[in-house]
Structure formats: structure tokens, C-alpha cells
KEKE-3310 file (N, C-alpha, C; in steps of 0.2 Angstrom, whole numbers, plus 5000, padded with zeros to 4 digits):
npx = (5395:5389:5375:5375:5366:5359:5354:5362:5358:5360:5353:5355:5343:5332:5340:5354:5362:5365:5381:5392:5405:5423:5432:5442:5455:5461:5469:5469:5455:5455:5464:5458:5446:5452:5458:5447:5440:5449:5450:5437:5431:5426:5416:5411:5403:5394:5396:5404:5420:5428:5441:5459:5467:5475:5475:5465:5454:5439:5437:5439:5429:5420:5415:5410:5399:5392:5388:5382:5386:5399:5413:5423:5421:5423:5437:5441:5439:5446:5460:5459:5453:5439:5431:5420:5410:5393:5380:5372:5380:5390:5384:5380:5393:5397:5388:5390:5404:5401:5403:5406:5397:5406:5417:5408:5405:5418:5421:5413:5418:5430:5427:5421:5409:5394:5388:5372:5361:5348:5332:5334:5331:5336:5347:5355:5360:5363:5378:5373:5359:5361:5367:5356:5348:5354:5352:5338:5335:5324:5313:5304:5312:5313:5320:5317:5318:5311:5303:5299:5307:5316:5330:5337:5337:5332:5338:5327:5316:5319:5316:5302:5296:5303:5318:5324:5337:5339:5332:5331:5333:5317:5310:5313:5304:5291:5278:5279:5279:5268:5258:5262:5267:5279:5272:5263:5269:5272:5265:5248:5234:5217:5202:5195:5205:5214:5210:5212:5226:5232:5227:5234:5247:5250:5246:5257:5267:5266:5268:5282:5287:5284:5293:5305:5309:5320:5324:5327:5325:5314:5305:5305:5300:5287:5281:5283:5274:5263:5260:5259:5249:5231:5226:5234:5237:5224:5223:5234:5230:5220:5226:5228:5236:5247:5253:5260:5258:5254:5249:5240:5244:5243:5255:5259:5267:5278:5279:5274:5262:5248:5252:5247:5251:5254:5259:5270:5276:5291:5297:5313:5321:5327:5333:5323:5321:5312:5308:5302:5293:5286:5275:5266:5251:5253:5254:5247:5242:5249:5261:5267:5270:5280:5290:5294:5300:5310:5319:5321:5325:5331:5336:5330:5319:5320:5322:5338:5344)
npy = (5702:5685:5679:5665:5649:5643:5653:5658:5667:5675:5686:5697:5697:5709:5719:5713:5698:5691:5691:5679:5680:5684:5684:5669:5666:5675:5674:5660:5660:5667:5661:5649:5653:5658:5645:5637:5644:5644:5631:5630:5629:5640:5636:5625:5631:5637:5648:5658:5654:5667:5677:5678:5668:5668:5659:5644:5644:5652:5669:5684:5694:5686:5676:5685:5689:5676:5675:5685:5698:5711:5713:5720:5716:5703:5703:5709:5700:5689:5695:5697:5708:5710:5707:5701:5692:5688:5676:5676:5679:5669:5658:5661:5661:5647:5641:5646:5643:5630:5620:5606:5597:5595:5605:5617:5618:5619:5632:5640:5638:5644:5656:5661:5659:5650:5636:5636:5627:5615:5622:5633:5638:5629:5634:5630:5624:5607:5600:5589:5592:5604:5599:5592:5601:5609:5602:5605:5614:5616:5619:5631:5634:5636:5640:5639:5645:5638:5648:5654:5662:5667:5658:5653:5652:5647:5652:5652:5652:5666:5673:5670:5675:5687:5694:5692:5698:5711:5712:5714:5708:5706:5708:5697:5688:5678:5678:5690:5700:5697:5701:5713:5721:5728:5728:5721:5712:5700:5689:5683:5678:5670:5677:5667:5659:5666:5666:5654:5650:5661:5656:5643:5646:5654:5644:5636:5643:5645:5632:5631:5641:5635:5624:5629:5639:5645:5654:5669:5678:5673:5675:5689:5691:5686:5694:5708:5705:5704:5716:5723:5719:5718:5707:5696:5696:5692:5679:5672:5673:5664:5652:5640:5626:5619:5613:5620:5615:5614:5625:5636:5647:5663:5669:5685:5689:5701:5701:5689:5689:5682:5668:5653:5642:5627:5625:5616:5610:5604:5597:5596:5582:5581:5595:5604:5613:5620:5616:5624:5621:5626:5621:5617:5611:5598:5601:5613:5630:5638:5629:5630:5643:5642:5635:5643:5654:5647:5645:5660:5665:5676:5688:5696:5701:5704:5716:5724:5726)
npz = (5074:5070:5077:5089:5087:5097:5112:5127:5140:5155:5167:5181:5194:5200:5213:5221:5223:5240:5247:5253:5257:5253:5236:5237:5231:5220:5209:5206:5203:5191:5184:5182:5174:5163:5158:5156:5147:5136:5132:5126:5110:5098:5089:5096:5105:5098:5090:5076:5070:5067:5059:5062:5074:5090:5099:5101:5108:5116:5114:5126:5124:5117:5127:5135:5128:5128:5141:5144:5149:5152:5143:5149:5162:5163:5160:5171:5181:5177:5179:5192:5199:5200:5215:5220:5214:5209:5212:5201:5191:5192:5189:5175:5170:5171:5163:5151:5148:5148:5159:5168:5181:5193:5190:5190:5203:5209:5203:5211:5223:5222:5220:5232:5236:5240:5233:5225:5235:5241:5241:5234:5218:5203:5190:5180:5165:5160:5151:5143:5142:5135:5124:5118:5115:5106:5094:5091:5080:5072:5078:5087:5103:5120:5137:5154:5171:5186:5192:5180:5173:5159:5153:5142:5124:5106:5089:5082:5090:5094:5082:5080:5091:5096:5099:5114:5119:5124:5135:5153:5169:5178:5167:5159:5164:5163:5169:5176:5165:5159:5169:5175:5167:5154:5141:5129:5119:5107:5110:5111:5119:5119:5123:5129:5132:5140:5155:5159:5156:5166:5178:5179:5177:5188:5198:5196:5199:5213:5218:5215:5223:5235:5235:5234:5246:5251:5241:5238:5227:5220:5230:5231:5218:5219:5228:5221:5211:5218:5223:5211:5202:5205:5199:5199:5213:5217:5212:5217:5231:5230:5233:5224:5218:5207:5191:5176:5161:5148:5133:5123:5111:5102:5091:5086:5073:5065:5051:5046:5050:5061:5070:5076:5090:5097:5114:5123:5138:5145:5159:5166:5173:5189:5188:5188:5177:5163:5148:5134:5120:5104:5093:5077:5070:5059:5040:5042:5039:5049:5052:5039:5041:5050:5045:5035:5042:5049:5037:5033:5046:5059:5053:5044:5050:5064:5076:5081:5097)
capx = (5396:5382:5373:5373:5359:5356:5357:5361:5359:5357:5353:5354:5337:5332:5343:5361:5362:5369:5389:5394:5413:5427:5436:5447:5460:5459:5473:5466:5449:5457:5467:5453:5442:5456:5459:5441:5439:5455:5448:5430:5432:5420:5410:5407:5399:5388:5399:5409:5427:5431:5447:5464:5466:5482:5473:5460:5448:5435:5439:5435:5423:5414:5413:5405:5393:5387:5386:5377:5390:5403:5420:5427:5420:5426:5443:5442:5437:5452:5465:5458:5451:5433:5432:5414:5405:5387:5378:5370:5387:5395:5379:5381:5400:5397:5383:5394:5409:5399:5407:5404:5396:5413:5419:5404:5407:5425:5420:5409:5422:5436:5424:5419:5401:5391:5384:5364:5358:5341:5328:5337:5329:5342:5347:5360:5359:5369:5380:5368:5354:5363:5367:5349:5344:5358:5348:5332:5336:5319:5308:5305:5312:5316:5321:5315:5318:5305:5299:5296:5311:5319:5336:5340:5332:5336:5337:5319:5311:5319:5313:5295:5293:5305:5324:5325:5343:5339:5328:5335:5330:5311:5308:5314:5299:5283:5272:5280:5278:5260:5254:5264:5270:5283:5270:5259:5274:5269:5260:5242:5228:5210:5198:5194:5211:5218:5209:5215:5233:5234:5226:5238:5253:5250:5246:5263:5272:5264:5271:5287:5288:5284:5299:5312:5308:5325:5325:5325:5323:5308:5300:5304:5295:5280:5279:5282:5268:5256:5259:5258:5243:5227:5223:5239:5235:5218:5224:5239:5226:5216:5231:5228:5243:5247:5258:5258:5260:5253:5246:5240:5246:5245:5261:5258:5274:5277:5279:5271:5255:5247:5255:5245:5256:5253:5265:5272:5281:5293:5302:5320:5321:5333:5335:5316:5320:5305:5309:5295:5293:5281:5274:5259:5248:5258:5250:5242:5246:5254:5266:5270:5275:5286:5294:5297:5303:5316:5323:5323:5329:5330:5340:5325:5313:5320:5327:5343:5343)
capy = (5695:5682:5677:5658:5646:5642:5657:5657:5674:5676:5692:5697:5700:5715:5717:5709:5692:5692:5688:5677:5680:5687:5679:5666:5665:5679:5672:5654:5660:5671:5655:5643:5655:5657:5639:5635:5648:5643:5625:5629:5631:5645:5631:5621:5637:5640:5654:5657:5656:5672:5680:5674:5667:5666:5653:5640:5645:5658:5676:5686:5696:5679:5673:5690:5689:5671:5675:5691:5703:5715:5711:5723:5713:5697:5705:5711:5693:5685:5698:5697:5715:5710:5702:5698:5690:5686:5669:5675:5680:5663:5654:5663:5659:5642:5640:5649:5638:5622:5617:5599:5599:5596:5611:5622:5617:5622:5639:5643:5638:5649:5664:5662:5659:5644:5635:5636:5620:5614:5629:5638:5637:5627:5638:5627:5619:5602:5598:5584:5596:5609:5596:5590:5609:5611:5597:5606:5620:5616:5620:5636:5632:5640:5637:5644:5641:5636:5653:5656:5667:5664:5656:5651:5651:5646:5658:5651:5656:5673:5675:5670:5678:5693:5693:5695:5700:5718:5712:5713:5706:5704:5709:5690:5683:5677:5681:5699:5702:5697:5704:5718:5727:5726:5728:5713:5708:5697:5683:5684:5672:5672:5680:5661:5655:5670:5665:5647:5652:5665:5652:5638:5649:5656:5639:5633:5647:5644:5626:5632:5645:5630:5620:5633:5643:5650:5658:5677:5681:5670:5678:5696:5692:5686:5702:5712:5703:5705:5723:5727:5717:5715:5701:5691:5695:5688:5672:5670:5672:5658:5646:5635:5623:5615:5612:5622:5609:5615:5631:5637:5654:5666:5674:5691:5691:5708:5700:5683:5688:5678:5661:5649:5636:5623:5626:5610:5612:5598:5598:5592:5579:5583:5601:5607:5617:5620:5617:5625:5619:5628:5617:5619:5605:5597:5603:5618:5637:5639:5624:5633:5649:5641:5633:5648:5657:5643:5647:5667:5667:5683:5695:5701:5703:5706:5722:5722:5730)
capz = (5075:5070:5084:5090:5085:5104:5116:5135:5142:5161:5169:5188:5195:5204:5219:5221:5228:5246:5245:5260:5258:5248:5233:5240:5227:5214:5203:5205:5199:5185:5179:5180:5170:5157:5156:5153:5142:5131:5130:5122:5102:5096:5085:5101:5109:5093:5087:5071:5071:5062:5060:5065:5081:5093:5103:5099:5112:5115:5117:5132:5120:5115:5134:5139:5124:5129:5147:5145:5153:5148:5141:5153:5168:5162:5160:5178:5185:5175:5182:5200:5200:5204:5220:5223:5208:5212:5211:5194:5187:5192:5184:5168:5167:5171:5157:5145:5147:5147:5164:5171:5188:5197:5188:5192:5210:5209:5201:5217:5229:5221:5220:5238:5235:5241:5227:5228:5236:5242:5243:5228:5210:5199:5184:5176:5159:5159:5145:5140:5139:5130:5116:5116:5113:5100:5089:5089:5077:5067:5083:5092:5110:5126:5144:5159:5178:5189:5192:5174:5170:5154:5153:5136:5118:5101:5086:5078:5095:5094:5077:5081:5097:5097:5103:5121:5122:5126:5141:5159:5176:5178:5160:5156:5167:5159:5174:5177:5159:5158:5174:5178:5162:5148:5135:5127:5116:5101:5112:5113:5122:5117:5130:5133:5135:5146:5162:5160:5157:5171:5184:5177:5178:5196:5203:5195:5203:5220:5219:5214:5229:5242:5234:5235:5251:5253:5236:5239:5221:5219:5235:5228:5212:5220:5232:5217:5207:5222:5223:5205:5199:5209:5196:5201:5220:5218:5211:5223:5238:5229:5235:5220:5217:5201:5186:5170:5157:5140:5133:5115:5110:5095:5090:5080:5069:5061:5044:5044:5053:5067:5071:5081:5091:5104:5119:5127:5143:5148:5164:5166:5179:5192:5188:5188:5172:5159:5141:5132:5113:5100:5087:5074:5067:5051:5035:5043:5038:5054:5051:5034:5043:5055:5040:5032:5047:5049:5032:5033:5052:5063:5051:5041:5054:5072:5076:5085:5103)
cpx = (5390:5381:5372:5366:5356:5359:5356:5362:5356:5358:5352:5347:5337:5334:5348:5360:5367:5376:5391:5401:5417:5430:5440:5453:5460:5464:5471:5459:5451:5460:5462:5448:5446:5457:5452:5439:5444:5452:5442:5432:5425:5414:5407:5402:5394:5390:5403:5416:5430:5437:5453:5465:5473:5480:5465:5453:5444:5439:5436:5428:5416:5412:5408:5399:5388:5385:5382:5379:5395:5409:5424:5427:5423:5433:5446:5443:5444:5458:5464:5456:5444:5432:5425:5409:5399:5385:5376:5375:5390:5390:5380:5388:5399:5393:5388:5399:5408:5403:5403:5401:5401:5415:5415:5405:5413:5424:5417:5414:5427:5433:5421:5413:5399:5387:5377:5363:5351:5338:5330:5335:5335:5340:5353:5359:5365:5371:5375:5362:5355:5364:5361:5346:5347:5354:5342:5331:5329:5313:5309:5305:5315:5315:5320:5316:5311:5300:5297:5300:5317:5327:5340:5334:5336:5334:5330:5314:5312:5315:5305:5293:5296:5312:5325:5332:5343:5335:5333:5329:5323:5308:5308:5309:5293:5278:5273:5278:5270:5256:5255:5267:5274:5279:5267:5264:5270:5264:5254:5237:5221:5207:5197:5200:5215:5217:5213:5223:5236:5233:5232:5244:5255:5250:5253:5268:5272:5267:5278:5291:5289:5291:5305:5310:5313:5327:5323:5322:5316:5303:5300:5299:5288:5276:5278:5275:5261:5255:5257:5252:5238:5224:5228:5238:5229:5219:5228:5235:5221:5219:5230:5235:5243:5253:5256:5262:5260:5249:5244:5240:5245:5250:5259:5266:5273:5277:5274:5263:5254:5249:5251:5248:5253:5260:5265:5276:5283:5298:5307:5320:5328:5335:5329:5316:5315:5308:5303:5297:5286:5280:5265:5258:5252:5252:5245:5246:5251:5260:5270:5274:5281:5291:5298:5301:5310:5321:5325:5326:5326:5333:5334:5320:5314:5324:5332:5343:5350)
cpy = (5691:5679:5669:5656:5645:5648:5656:5663:5674:5682:5692:5699:5706:5714:5712:5704:5693:5688:5685:5677:5683:5681:5676:5666:5669:5676:5665:5655:5663:5665:5650:5646:5655:5650:5636:5638:5646:5635:5624:5632:5635:5640:5627:5625:5640:5647:5653:5659:5661:5674:5676:5674:5665:5660:5650:5641:5651:5664:5678:5690:5691:5677:5678:5690:5683:5671:5682:5697:5707:5712:5712:5719:5706:5697:5706:5705:5690:5689:5698:5704:5716:5705:5700:5697:5686:5679:5670:5675:5672:5658:5655:5661:5651:5638:5641:5645:5632:5618:5611:5602:5599:5603:5617:5622:5621:5630:5642:5643:5643:5656:5665:5662:5651:5642:5634:5628:5619:5622:5634:5636:5635:5632:5636:5622:5614:5602:5594:5587:5601:5605:5595:5596:5611:5608:5600:5613:5621:5618:5626:5634:5637:5637:5641:5639:5639:5641:5657:5662:5664:5664:5656:5650:5649:5651:5658:5654:5663:5676:5675:5675:5686:5691:5696:5697:5706:5717:5711:5711:5703:5704:5702:5686:5684:5680:5688:5701:5702:5701:5711:5724:5724:5726:5721:5709:5705:5692:5685:5678:5676:5674:5673:5658:5658:5668:5658:5648:5656:5660:5646:5640:5651:5650:5635:5636:5646:5637:5626:5637:5640:5625:5624:5639:5648:5654:5665:5680:5679:5674:5685:5696:5691:5692:5707:5711:5706:5712:5728:5725:5714:5708:5695:5690:5691:5680:5668:5668:5666:5651:5640:5632:5619:5615:5615:5619:5610:5621:5631:5646:5656:5671:5679:5692:5697:5707:5694:5684:5684:5670:5657:5644:5633:5624:5620:5611:5605:5600:5593:5589:5580:5591:5606:5614:5616:5622:5617:5625:5622:5624:5619:5612:5604:5597:5610:5624:5639:5636:5628:5639:5648:5639:5638:5653:5654:5645:5655:5668:5674:5689:5699:5705:5706:5711:5721:5728:5732)
cpz = (5074:5076:5084:5089:5093:5109:5123:5138:5149:5163:5178:5189:5199:5210:5218:5225:5234:5244:5254:5261:5251:5243:5236:5237:5220:5208:5201:5200:5192:5180:5177:5174:5163:5154:5153:5147:5134:5128:5124:5115:5102:5094:5091:5106:5104:5090:5082:5073:5067:5064:5062:5072:5084:5097:5101:5103:5112:5118:5123:5129:5119:5121:5136:5134:5125:5136:5149:5150:5149:5147:5147:5160:5168:5163:5168:5182:5184:5178:5190:5202:5202:5209:5223:5218:5212:5210:5204:5190:5186:5188:5177:5166:5166:5165:5152:5143:5147:5153:5166:5178:5193:5196:5191:5199:5213:5208:5208:5222:5227:5221:5227:5239:5237:5236:5229:5229:5237:5245:5239:5222:5206:5193:5179:5171:5159:5152:5140:5137:5135:5123:5114:5112:5107:5093:5086:5086:5072:5071:5087:5099:5114:5133:5149:5166:5181:5191:5186:5171:5165:5154:5147:5130:5112:5096:5082:5084:5095:5088:5076:5086:5098:5100:5109:5124:5125:5133:5147:5165:5175:5171:5156:5159:5165:5163:5174:5170:5157:5163:5176:5174:5157:5141:5133:5123:5110:5102:5113:5115:5120:5124:5133:5137:5141:5153:5164:5161:5163:5178:5184:5180:5186:5200:5202:5199:5210:5222:5219:5220:5235:5241:5235:5240:5253:5247:5236:5232:5219:5223:5233:5222:5214:5224:5227:5213:5210:5222:5217:5201:5204:5206:5199:5209:5221:5217:5216:5229:5237:5233:5231:5219:5212:5196:5179:5164:5148:5139:5125:5115:5103:5095:5085:5077:5065:5053:5041:5046:5060:5066:5076:5082:5097:5107:5123:5132:5146:5153:5165:5172:5182:5192:5189:5182:5168:5152:5138:5124:5109:5094:5084:5070:5060:5046:5035:5040:5042:5054:5045:5036:5046:5051:5037:5036:5048:5043:5032:5040:5055:5058:5048:5045:5061:5072:5082:5092:5105)
residu = (UNK:UNK:UNK:UNK:UNK:UNK:UNK:UNK:UNK:UNK:UNK:UNK:UNK:UNK:UNK:UNK:UNK:UNK:UNK:UNK:UNK:UNK:UNK:UNK:UNK:UNK:UNK:UNK:UNK:UNK:UNK:UNK:UNK:UNK:UNK:UNK:UNK:UNK:UNK:UNK:UNK:UNK:UNK:UNK:UNK:UNK:UNK:UNK:UNK:UNK:UNK:UNK:UNK:UNK:UNK:UNK:UNK:UNK:UNK:UNK:UNK:UNK:UNK:UNK:UNK:UNK:UNK:UNK:UNK:UNK:UNK:UNK:UNK:UNK:UNK:UNK:UNK:UNK:UNK:UNK:UNK:UNK:UNK:UNK:UNK:UNK:UNK:UNK:UNK:UNK:UNK:UNK:UNK:UNK:UNK:UNK:UNK:UNK:UNK:UNK:UNK:UNK:UNK:UNK:UNK:UNK:UNK:UNK:UNK:UNK:UNK:UNK:UNK:UNK:UNK:UNK:UNK:UNK:UNK:UNK:UNK:UNK:UNK:UNK:UNK:UNK:UNK:UNK:UNK:UNK:UNK:UNK:UNK:UNK:UNK:UNK:UNK:UNK:UNK:UNK:UNK:UNK:UNK:UNK:UNK:UNK:UNK:UNK:UNK:UNK:UNK:UNK:UNK:UNK:UNK:UNK:UNK:UNK:UNK:UNK:UNK:UNK:UNK:UNK:UNK:UNK:UNK:UNK:UNK:UNK:UNK:UNK:UNK:UNK:UNK:UNK:UNK:UNK:UNK:UNK:UNK:UNK:UNK:UNK:UNK:UNK:UNK:UNK:UNK:UNK:UNK:UNK:UNK:UNK:UNK:UNK:UNK:UNK:UNK:UNK:UNK:UNK:UNK:UNK:UNK:UNK:UNK:UNK:UNK:UNK:UNK:UNK:UNK:UNK:UNK:UNK:UNK:UNK:UNK:UNK:UNK:UNK:UNK:UNK:UNK:UNK:UNK:UNK:UNK:UNK:UNK:UNK:UNK:UNK:UNK:UNK:UNK:UNK:UNK:UNK:UNK:UNK:UNK:UNK:UNK:UNK:UNK:UNK:UNK:UNK:UNK:UNK:UNK:UNK:UNK:UNK:UNK:UNK:UNK:UNK:UNK:UNK:UNK:UNK:UNK:UNK:UNK:UNK:UNK:UNK:UNK:UNK:UNK:UNK:UNK:UNK:UNK:UNK:UNK:UNK:UNK:UNK:UNK:UNK:UNK:UNK:UNK:UNK:UNK:UNK:UNK:UNK:UNK:UNK:UNK:UNK:UNK:UNK:UNK:UNK:UNK:UNK:UNK:UNK:UNK)
# end
């Protein structure tokens, strides 16, 4: 199956989210999921409408692909055989199905889960933001939560930086990969830029931790980083607070070589999501490489996981 131009993949963080109740109405949850799936055309979700279809909506396998979970689990949810979907699973389903705010709230009610409220990091892309991002096919773009965990990306970003579909849990987090492992990847900072990036990113994370004191996943991330990285612990103990708004990176592409890009961070009002866009100066060799990558896409370069 051809991968959609705009990917939304959510993965549960290390440790399962606490569940406060059982699914209230298995049949109702399954019926709602099937109805929402049936109304969403593959093209509207960025998928090709391949083959003969008995119904115009998404197949279970397609919903599973978009939500980053197994088709068997989607089947068990719809049949009422999975009784305790986590908050992460519900967020992923709401995003993949492009639910409205009211529908998302209803999904949480049917699943017996309280919808994340004050003190919990938002991780939901609104339909309006989704439509905006669908139009940015010529720019490498990704979306993160306030703790810098990757939520969504477009195909050009995957072609440039590397396809993150095989990453799970903390491996999706920018700070974890930088301070605690996961390999250097394709992105590099110069010796001069790296200290500035580290200080800015840690100060931004501290501000997020203060805004979301009830978010256990964020607390666990900070604790894990402090234990794994003396450099992170040093910066964290400095107690600086700030906002990470821009950066300059060099991406080492396996075929195109080094591509130096400006990295601008836009915060979505009301949701605290971070839309990150990579651009290069017009007329530069780096801009030419981005245009070439937009034509060639991921098929020739990015290994499938």
C-alpha cells in the first residue's frame, strides 16, 4: 500500500496509561468506530482507494495503518473483545478517524476513559490543522506535542530525515534520542550550535513540565533523561525556562549528502502542539536538494521498516 502524504502515527509511551474504568458499552463503542470508519473515504485520509470495495469508507486494515496499531486490535475493539483501550489508543483512533471535538469526547465516554484535561499534554490534531498540513506537501513538516514527542509528519519530512514509522515510545522523542540514545540519525548540529540547541530544548521542556503537572508520561520522560544523561541532568538542574522557537540543522541524506535547513517552530494556539518546518534559503544548493527530494520522494532512498 502506498503510504499517505501526511502520516499520523501515535505510539504508547513506556508504561501503560492508568485506566479508570471499564468500557461502558462494548457494542456502542464498536458501532461508533464502524460508523466513523465507514464515513471516511480513503482519499480523505490520504490513502489510495485500491481494489473493489463493498463500502466507501476505510477498511479495518487502513484504520490500523493510520492509527499505528494492529488490524487485529481494531477488530477486537469493534467486536467488543478489547475492554480497556488506553488514552494513547483513543487519541490515535480519534486522529486517524478525523473526529470532531464532540465526537472525540464521545469516544472517550464510550471507552470509559476520562478525556485528558488540564495538566495533561494535548496530542490531538484538529481537522483544521490537518487540512492545513495536507497542503504543505512542498515543505518538510512534522508535528510534536509539548514534550517533543513526534505525532505526525509528511512524506517529504520522512524522505529527508528518515522514515520514523519503525520507531516506538521514547524513540519518537527528540530529547530522548539526542541525550539518551537511539543513534545520531541524520540530523547534526555544529559544535557551536549544539550547546544552544540543548539549552533551548531543555528550557522548553521544563516550561512544558510546569504547564502539565499531571502528565505522568512527561514526568517519566524527565526522570528517564536525568538518569540516562549527565548533560541533561546538568541543564535541568540549571532550572532555566524558555521556548524553543528556531534552530539550524544539517541533515545528512544518504544520497543527496548534507542539506542545511532552517528549522522554525510554530506553536498551535489552544493546543500547544509544535509544527516544525524545514526550509532553505531560495536559490541555495540546499533549496535545490529539497526540490529534488520533493520530486523523487521516499521510494528510492528510505528503507522500509
